[in-house]
N, C-alpha and C positions, 0 to 999 in steps of 0.2 A: 577728275576730268572736268574741263571748263564747260560752262553752259553754252547753249547756242548763241550766236552773236546777234540774232534778231528774234524778236518775239513772234509767236504764231497767233494769228488773229483768233483762231478757234479756241485758244487757251488763255485769252486775255483776262487778267484778274480785275475784278471790280469789287470794292468794299463799300458797304452801306451800313447804316444804323450803328456806327462805331461809338463806343463809350469807353472811357477809362475810369475805373472805380478803385479808389484806395480803400482797402478794408482795414487799414491801420494808418492813422495820420501821424503817429509819433513812434519813434523807435529808440530804444536805449543804445547809446554808443558803446556797446560791449562786444560787438563783432559776432554775436550769436542770435539775439532776438531778430525777428524778421517782420517786415511789413509786407503783407500780401497785396498784390496789385492785380486787378482783374481787367482783362480786355474783352469786351463784348463786341460782336460784329456779325453781320450777314455778308456772305460772299457769293460771287458768281464767277464762273469761268466760261468765256465765250458767250456771255449773256445768259447762261443757264445756271440757276441756283445750285450751288454745290459747296461742300465744306472745303476748307483749305487742305491742300495736299500735305503729305508727310514732310516734304522738304520745306514747304511754306511755314508749317508749324515750327519746324526746327530752326527756321530763320528768325523767329520773333526775338527781338532784343529791346532793351531799355536804354535810353540816352537822356542827357540833360536837355530839357525842352528848349533852353536858350542857346544851346551850342551843339547843333547836330553834326558838325564836322569833327570836333575833337572831344565831345562829351559822351562818348560811348561808355556805358557802365559795364565793366568786364564781369563775366561769370567767374566766381571764385568761391569754392566751398570752405577754404581755410583762411580767406581774407588776405592772401599773399599778394593779390593784385586788386587794386582799387582805383576808383576815380574820385579824387578828393575825399578819400576815406569811405566811399560807398562801393559795395559789390553786390552782384545779383546771383541768385540761385534758382535752379529749376525745382528743387524739392524742399518741402517743409521740414524743419529741424525739430519741431515739437515744442518750442519755447512759447510760453503764453504771452499774448499781447495785452497791453494795458488800455488800449482804446480801439474800438471796433466800429466800423461803419460799413455794413455789407451792401446796402442799396437794395433796390427791388429786383427780384429774380426776373429774368427775361428769357423768352423761349427762342434764343438764338445761340450761336456758338460762343463759348466762354473759354478763355485761356488765362492761365495764372503764372505769374513770375513772383519771385520774392526778392526783397531788398534788405540788406543789413548794413550797419554803419559801425566803424571802429572809432577809436579815440580821436582820429584825425578829422572826422566828419564834424566840422564846426558850423557849417552853414546848412540852411534848409535846401532841399532839392526838389525842383519841379521836374516830374518824370514824364517821358513820352515813349511811345512804342514805335518800333520800325518793323515792317514786314517786307521781306523780299519775295516777290512773286516768281513763279516758274517762268513767267514771260519777261523776266528781267526788270519789271517795275519795282519801285520802292514806295511803300505807303507809310507815311509818318503822321503821328497824331499831333505834330506841331503845325499841321496845315501845309507842309511842303512835300510834294510827291514827285517822283521821277517816273515818267511814262514815255515809252518810246525813246528813252535816252535823254529826255529833256525834263529838267526840274521845273516845276510849275506850282503855283499856289492852288490849294484845294480847300477852301474855307470849311467845307463840311467835315474835314478831318482835323480841324484845329480844336483840340481839347485843352484849353488853357485855364479852366476853372476847376478847383477841387483836386489838384494834382500835386499838392505840396506835402512832402514828408519832412517832418521836423526831427532832428536828432537831439536827444536829451541826455544829460549825464546819468549814468547808472545810479540807481538808488542804493544807498549804504545804510544798513539797519543797525541800531544800537543793540547792545547785549540784552537789553530788556525785551527785545522783540523775539528772541529765540526761546521757543517753548520746549520744555523737557517734560515728556509724558511717560510715566513709568508703569510697567506691569510685569508680572512674572513671565519668564521665558517659556515655561511649561505650566500653564495655569492648572491643568488637571492634576499634575503631580507636585504642586507647590504647597509645602507645609506652611502653616501660620508662622510668621516670622518670629513671634515671641516664643514659639515652641520648637524652632528649627535649629537650636544651638548655634545660630549665627551662620549657617551654611545656606546659601541661596544663589540662584542665577536669575537676574532680571534683565529686561531690556528697557532702555530709555530712548524713545523716539525724539528726534530733533526736527523741528519745523519752525516756520517764521509766521508770526501773527502780525498782520498789518493794523494800521490805526482804526480801520473800520471793523476790526475783529475777525475778518476773514483770514484764512490760512493760505499762505503761499508755499507751494511745494518746493522740494529740493531735488535737483537732478543728479548731482554728484556731491560726494563728501569724502574728505580724508582727514586723518588726525596725525599730527607730528609732535612728539612720537605717537606710536599707535595707542598707547595707554599709559596709565599711572597707577600707583598703589598708595594706600593711605591707612594709617593706624590712628584711631581716635585718641588713644592714650599710648604714647610710644615709650613703654617701659618694658624691661626684659621679660616679665612674666605674661605680658599681654600679646597674644598671637592671633588676634581676630581682625585682620585687615580686610579691606575691600580693594579690588583692582578692576580696571576697565580695559576693554578692547572696543573695536568699532566695526560696523558693517556699512558698506556703501548702499545707497538707494537701489532697489531692484535686485540686490545680491543677497546671498545667504552665508557666504564665507566670513567668518569672524577673524579680524586681524588683531594679533596680540603683540605687545611690545617684546622684542627679542631679549631685552634685559630680564624678562620674567621667566625665561625658559627653564631655569633650574630652581624656581621659587614658587611653583604653583601649589605646593603642598600635596597631600595624599589624595585630594579630590581634583582630578584634572578638569580644566575649563571646557565648556562645549566648543565644538569646532564649527558648527553651523546653526543658523536659525531654522526652525521648521518651515518657514515660508518667508518670502521677501517683503519688505516694506517699499512699495513702489514710489511714494512721494515724500519719504522721510529718510534722513540718515538715522543710524541706530548706534547708541552707546550701550555696550553690554557691561553690566555691573555684577561682579561675583563677590560673595562674602565667604570667607574661609575662617577656620579656627586654629590652624596649625602652621602659620607662616610667621616666623620671627622677623623683626626688623634687621636689615643688614646695611652695611656701608655702601653707598652708591645706588640705593634703591631709587627707581624713577618716580619721585614724589611731586615733581613740578607739574603745574597745569599743562594740559595738552592744547596745542593750537589747532583749531578746527577750521578748515577751509572748505567752503561750499560754493556750488553754482546753483543759484535759485532758478525757479521755473521761468523767470524772465531772461535768463542767460547771464545775469550779473553775479560777480564773485562777491561772496560775503565771508566774514571771518569773525571768530570769537575765541575765547579760551574756555575750557571746561575743567573744573576742579571740584574737589570735595570741600564741603562746608566745614570749617574748623570747629571742633567741639562736637561734631556729629559723626556717627560712624559711616553712614552710607548715603548721605544726601549730596547730590550734585547741584552745581550752580554754573550758569554761563556768565562770563565776565568779559 
């Protein structure tokens, strides 16, 4: 239903103490990481202090500060609709920001929108907010407001400083950045390896170590194929291989290579982890003593594809170290 054609004086919207605060000034061009943008304001309706109405809150939009007519930034959760590679969201996706500037907290109303950039976003973006009042007014933080159907300058609404978001290429990390940290799958029931006759189930967590030695989490991970098998000495009487599967971050189900289905030996591999690893991918390493080599065994390195905590896609290969029975390396 269309709004009333004329505003009601007792409901006239007025905004004061307006501030636009970028809580992240840079965003990776990966379509997932977001810059959080905060709009602070005080509002009145008919001269009486009051919060924005539900419809007014729902009307809050972002646009290009320099192009209010055609620079509207569309809301898009999947990035299918953009303005020059930029799209807006109402909700936080959980990807970590690399630069943060929160500003001083203020005891007024605060509203948040999020901005993401895909590979098409080559230029910086100066952002502005637009709010449509129930009285049909339009308040814009580029200093142009429409009141009573007439667009007019409103200098107090012009927020032209500190509103620039810069898109930067996603970081790509070398194989040396991928940390493999190994431990027994079941520490309580894990025998000493030297006395275990070569039978064991271990997990190797996969994470990313940055140049400052901090650890960057992993949001998703997959292996293609799901795993590989390896014999240190590939001769007919040696039947002590190791093979791998993988588990996605936050999950417990272990994915195994389908080519292994008839070659797990007499000790079946585990189906699940006892608990998930929330910030790491997991490679499961199993040692067995009764699996002979066969033609067509999946011995090639597996390609590991990850989405890091910044929302950028990373990849490496994981394989066994030649000459060692059960040591993994990222390449």
